[in-house]
C-alpha positions in Angstrom: -19.5 17.0 18.8 -15.5 17.2 19.2 -13.7 18.6 15.9 -10.1 16.2 15.6 -7.3 17.6 16.4 -4.7 18.2 13.6 -1.4 16.7 14.9 0.6 18.8 13.2 -0.7 22.0 15.3 1.0 21.9 18.0 4.1 22.3 15.8 6.2 25.9 14.8 6.2 26.5 11.0 10.1 25.3 11.4 9.1 22.4 13.0 6.1 21.3 10.3 8.8 22.4 7.0 11.8 20.2 8.9 9.0 16.9 9.4 8.0 17.4 6.0 11.9 17.3 4.5 12.1 13.9 6.7 9.4 12.7 5.6 10.5 13.1 1.9 14.2 11.6 2.3 12.0 8.3 3.7 10.0 8.3 0.6 10.6 4.5 -1.3 11.6 4.1 -4.7 8.5 5.4 -6.9 9.3 2.9 -9.6 8.6 -0.2 -7.6 4.9 1.1 -6.4 2.3 -1.8 -7.3 -0.9 -0.4 -6.5 -3.1 -3.7 -5.1 -3.5 -6.0 -2.7 -2.5 -10.3 -2.6 -4.6 -13.0 -1.8 -3.8 -16.8 -0.6 -6.4 -18.8 -2.0 -6.9 -22.0 -2.3 -7.6 -24.3 -5.4 -9.3 -27.9 -6.8 -7.5 -28.9 -9.7 -10.9 -30.5 -11.0 -9.0 -34.0 -12.3 -11.3 -36.7 -11.6 -9.5 -39.2 -8.7 -7.5 -36.1 -7.1 -7.8 -35.7 -3.2 -8.4 -32.4 -3.9 -11.9 -33.3 -5.1 -12.7 -34.7 -1.9 -10.9 -33.6 0.4 -8.4 -30.5 1.3 -7.7 -28.4 -1.7 -4.0 -27.3 -3.3 -2.3 -24.4 -1.9 -2.5 -22.2 -0.9 -1.2 -19.5 -3.9 -0.9 -15.8 -3.7 -2.7 -13.8 -6.5 -2.4 -10.3 -6.8 -4.9 -8.1 -6.7 -4.9 -5.1 -8.8 -5.7 -3.0 -11.9 -5.2 -3.0 -15.6 -7.2 0.0 -16.9 -10.6 0.2 -15.7 -10.8 -3.5 -15.1 -9.6 -5.6 -11.6 -7.9 -8.7 -12.7 -6.5 -10.8 -10.4 -2.8 -12.2 -11.7 -1.3 -15.6 -10.1 1.8 -14.6 -8.7 4.7 -17.4 -8.6 6.1 -18.5 -5.4 10.0 -17.8 -6.3 8.3 -13.8 -6.4 6.1 -14.0 -3.8 8.4 -11.8 -1.6 9.0 -9.5 -4.0 5.5 -8.7 -5.3 5.3 -8.5 -1.2 7.6 -5.7 -0.8 6.4 -3.7 -3.6 2.9 -3.7 -2.4 4.2 -2.7 0.8 6.3 0.1 -0.2 3.4 1.3 -2.1 1.5 1.4 1.3 3.7 3.6 2.7 4.4 5.6 -0.1 1.0 6.3 0.4 0.8 7.2 4.2 3.6 9.2 3.6 3.0 11.1 1.0 -0.5 11.5 2.8 1.4 12.8 6.0 2.9 15.7 3.7 -0.2 16.5 2.6 -1.3 17.0 6.0 1.9 19.4 6.7 1.1 21.3 2.8 -2.9 21.8 4.7 -1.1 23.3 8.1 1.1 25.3 6.4 -1.5 26.6 3.8 -3.6 27.3 6.9 -1.0 29.7 8.4 -0.9 31.9 5.1 3.3 29.9 4.6 2.5 27.4 2.4 6.0 27.6 0.4 
C-alpha cells in the first residue's frame, strides 16, 4: 500500500518555518471559539388546532449542539444571534484546521531534527 506523502516534505526548513509563521498570523481570535455544530430543526408546538399538528411544523429553528462539561447540550439560537453563532463556529473550524497544519509542519521539522 503506498504511503501518504506529506505536502510539507518537499519544502526546505526555511520554507517550512515561513509557512508556519504565516499560519500563526492567520489564526483567528481565540476568544470567539465556539466548538460545536449548528442544527436546523422544524418543531410542532403541541397546541390543539394549530396547523402544525396536521401540516407543516414551525421553523426552521436554529440550535447549537455543544458540550457543557461531559454532557452534550442543544441550545436554541435566537434568529438575531444566528449569524454571530455561525461565524464563531466557522472561526473555530478555521482555528482547528490551522493548528493541525502548524502541528504537521512541526512534525516535519521534528523528523528533520530541527524543531525549535
